[in-house]
N, C-alpha and C positions, 0 to 999 in steps of 0.2 A: 381404751388403751391410750396412753399418753403420747400426744403429738405424733400421730401416725402419718400425717401429710407432711412430707419433707420439702419437696420442691416448691410448694405453694408458700412455705415460710420464707424461702429465699426471695420470693417475689413480693413479700409483704411491703406495705408502704413505709418509707422513711419520712419522718416529720421534718421538713425543712432541709435545705441544702446550704452548704457553706458558700457564701457569695464572693466572687471575685469579679473582675472586669470581663469583657468579651474574651472567649477562649476558643482557640483552634484545637482540634484533637485529631489524633491518628491512632487507629487500632489495627494491628496486624494479628490475625488469628489463624490458628490451625485447629481443625475439628475432625472428629472421626469420619470415616468414609461414608457412613450412613447419611451424612448431610450433603454429599456431593450433588451439585446442581440445584440445591435448595437456597432459599433466600434467608439471610440473617438480618433481622431487624434490630435496630437500636431504639429502645423505648425510654421515655422519661420514667423515673422511679417515683410513682405516685399512685394513689388509689384509682385514678382515671388517666392512665398514661397515654401521652401523645407520642406518635412516631417521630423520631429525630432523623433517622437515616436508615439505609438498607444496602445490602450488597449480596451478590451471588457467590456461592462456594465453588471454586474451581481448583482441581488438584488438592482438595482438602484444605484450601486456604481461602481467606477473604481479607479485604482491606476496606476500612472505613476512614474517610477524611471529611472533616466538616468544621463547622463553627457553631458554638452555642453562646447564648447571651451571658452565661455565667458558668463557672466551674460547678459541676454537679454529678451526682451518682446516676448511673443509667444501667438498664438491663439489656442483655443480648439474648434474643429469642429466635430460634429457628422455626420456620413455617412448619405446621400451623401454630404450635404453642410450646415447643420444647425449650425449656430454660437452658441456656448455654453458660452464662456467667454474668457477673456485674462488674462494672468498672467505674472509676472516678474520672470524668472528663476534664482534663487540664492540659496544659501546653506540652507536657512531657509525653513522647510517644509510648504507647502501650503495646506490649507483646503478650498475647494470650494463647496458651496451648492446652487444649482439652482432649483427653483420650478417654477410652472406655474405663480406664482404671486410675487416672490421675488428672490433676488440675494445676496449671502453673500460670502465674501472671506476674509481669514485671513492668515497671514504669517509674513514676515518681514515688517519693517516700510514702505518700498516702496510698497509692495503688499497691505498693509492695506489702504493706500491712493488711490492706483490704484483701489482697490476694491470699495471704496466709489464712485469713478467716474463711474465705471461699474454699480454699483447699481442704481445710478441716471439715467444713460442711459437706463438701463433695464426697470425701471419704466416708462420712457417716451415711450419706444418702445411698451409697452403693449397698450397704448392709441394711439400712433402715427400710428402704423401699422393698427389698426382697422379703424382709420380715413382715412388713405391712401387708404385702400380697398374700403371704402364707396365712396370716391371721384372718384376712377377709375370707379366704377360701374355707378355712376351718370353721368360721362362724356360721357357715351354711349348714353345718352338721349339728348345731345346737349343743346340748349338754354332753353329748358323746365325745366332743372334742375339747371339753373344758380344760383338762389337764395339759394338753398340748398348747392350747391358747394361753394358758397361764405361764407356761414355760417360755413361749415366744415373747409375751409381754415383759417378763423378767429380763430376757436377753436384750430386748429393745431398750428398756430403761437403763440397763447397764451401759449400752452403747451411747445412749443420750448423756449419761453421767460422764463418760469419758470425753465426749465432745465438749461438754460444759467446762471440764477441767482444762482442756486444750485452749478454749476461748479465753478463760480467765488468765491463763499464762500469757496469751498474746496481749491482752489488755495491760497486765502488770508490766510487761516488757516495753510497752509503747504508751506511757501515760500522757504524753503531750502531743501525740499524733491525732489529727482530726478524725481519722478513720476509726479510732478507738471509741469515740462517742457514739458513732453510728453502729458499730459492732455491738456495743452494750445495749443500744436500743433494740436491736434485733434478737438479742439472746437473753435478756434479763428475766424473761418469763420462765426460764428453766433453772433459775437460781432462787435460793431461799432469800427472804427479805434481808437478813443480816449480811449475806454475801453481796447483794446488790449495794447495800450501804457501803461495804468495804470497797467495791469497785468505784462507786461515786467519789469516795474520799481519795482514792488513788488517782483518779482522773480529774481532780478538782481544777487543774489548769485549763480544762475544756468547759468550764461551767457556763460560758456564754454561748456555746454551740447549741442550736435548737434541739438536737437529739439528746444531749445531756439534760437539758431542762425538762424534756418530755419524760425521761426516766425518773428524774427527781420528783416531778409532779405525781407520777404514778406511785412512787413510794409513799407519798402522803396518803393517797387513796387506799393503797394496799394495807396500810396499818389499821384501817377501819375494819378489816376482816380478821384481825388477830383474835385468837381464842381468849375469851374473857372480856372482850371489848363490848360496850353497849352498842346495840344496833343504831345506826344513824338513820333516822326516819326521813321520808321524802313524800312529796305529793305526786300522784300520777293518775291518769284516767283509766277506767275499765273499758271493756269492749263496747259499752253503750255510751261512752263519752262522759260518764259520771266520775268526778274527781274523788280520790280517796287519799288519806294519809295512812302510811303503813302502821302508824300507832293504833289504828282501828283493829289490826289483826295480830300485832306483835307485842309481847310484854303483858299479855292478859292472863298469864297463869298456865299457858299451854306451850308445848313445843311446836315450832313453826319452821317449815323448810322454805327458804326463799330460793327459787329456781330460775336462774337466768338461762334463757333458751331462745330459739327462733324456729319458725316453720321450715326455713330453708336449711337448717342445720341437721345433717344426717345423724351424727352422734347423739344429738339432743333427742331426736325422734326414736332412735334405738334405745335410749335410756328410759323413755316414757313408760313402758310396761312395768319396769322396776319401780318407778315413782308412783304409778297407779297402785301397785301392789302394797306399797307402804301406806298410801292413803286409805285404801280399803281395809287394811289390817288394823290401823291405829286411829282412824278418824273417830271412831266411837269412844275412844279414850281421850279425845281432845286434840289429837294431832291435826294441824292445818298446813296447807301449802299456799304460798303466794307465788304465782308465776309472773316473771318479768320478761316480756318479749323484746328481742332486739330486731324485730321485723321493721321493714320500712314501708310495707304495704298492708293496710288494715285488712283487706279481704283475705289475703294469704294467712294472716295471723288468726282471724276468727274461723276460717275454714279448717285450719289445722286443729283448733280447739274442738270443733264439732266432730271432725273425722276421728280423732283419737279419744273422744269422749272424756275430756278432762274437766271434772266437776268443781274444781276449786276456783278461787278468785284469780283473775288474770288482769294484769296492768301493762300498759305500754304507752309511750309517747310517739310511737311509730317513726323513730328517727334512726333506725338501724344501729350501727356502731356508735353513733352520737347520742344514744339513749342516755338521758340524764342520770339514771340510776347506775348504769354501767360505768359512766364517767366517775360517779361518786365513789364507787367501790373498785375502780381500776380494773374492771373486767375486760380482758383482751382475748379470751378464748371461752367458748361455750361448748357443752353445758358447764355452768359454774353454780355451785350450790352453797348456801349458808344455812346451818341448822341453828336456830335461835332458841334459847331456853325460856322457861316460864317468866324469868326476871328480865327478859329483853336483852340478855347478853349472849354473845356468840359462843356456841358449844363446840361446833366442828365446822369444817368447810370441805367442799368437794367430796362428799361421801357418795360414791356411785356403786351400782351393782350390789353385791352381797354386803359391802361395807355399810351401806345405808340400812339394810335390814338388820344387820348385827347390832349397829348402834342403837336403833330404835328398840330392838328387843331388850337390850341392856337397860335403856331408860324406862321402859314400860313394864319391866318384870315385876 
């Protein structure tokens, strides 16, 4: 199911912050009664966030005052780990009001646009998280709940599409606002390649902002996954440390599924029975799989291979999200799959569940 985890996306890392001189900040917040007496933490917006500040909620309000070395984005999190919102720390006072049904933020021009984006995401999360929970509960019933699960997935994707349209409108209305570059970086993965190109063109005044550059670089990588494009080969080690070039397995006259996954990825593991079914059904006809792991711990990677009994070739540089192959192909969510044809050209991407079985049945009929 596409993008089921909502709040975790809001906490995703932003590459680089816009640099100014030393900045004082003031945040006045109002939050739902459930946070009364709890601590609100202000964290850096990074993959390994450090704590900047904290304050207790009293009468549903809190205030944070401090100073940071440069203007930057930061996340507000209630103990133990409830995401409240995110703000841009600059010299303009920030007012934040979060209720059970709405999100409002005001401050500098950057924070106002950033607040629009967070408001749209917040609205989506109210519905999306509910649908995600229903989907998870139904998944315990197996095939008996398939029709209901399909209906929920359809509704979820429709809500996601509406969110994406809202975000695109925000970007096009604010093409020179620094916040737009970071909004695009957080949301481009839900847009088609042509749509992202359009957004990059519209925001070209922000081309020197790190977030803009990151998206532009991803677009170069994403084009390597286009249907009909020749697979770009790379070198990587197997579980025994032996180096391989993917040309050993791809473009040899067989269909090959390149599967980006990781042992810690729940959706990846949930998809593996389907991948195994494809392998067991079509391997005798020449079908191969090359697994590319985004694990950062070799023991976890190899243990998962053994536990799930995955008999195909597995490669990894054990660098997590910094995996060279993932960088090459712009992979920012897993599982991610590329189906390569006998001539070494990409036939399809992200075929999961029945879609994979259907495509292979068509190819091997």
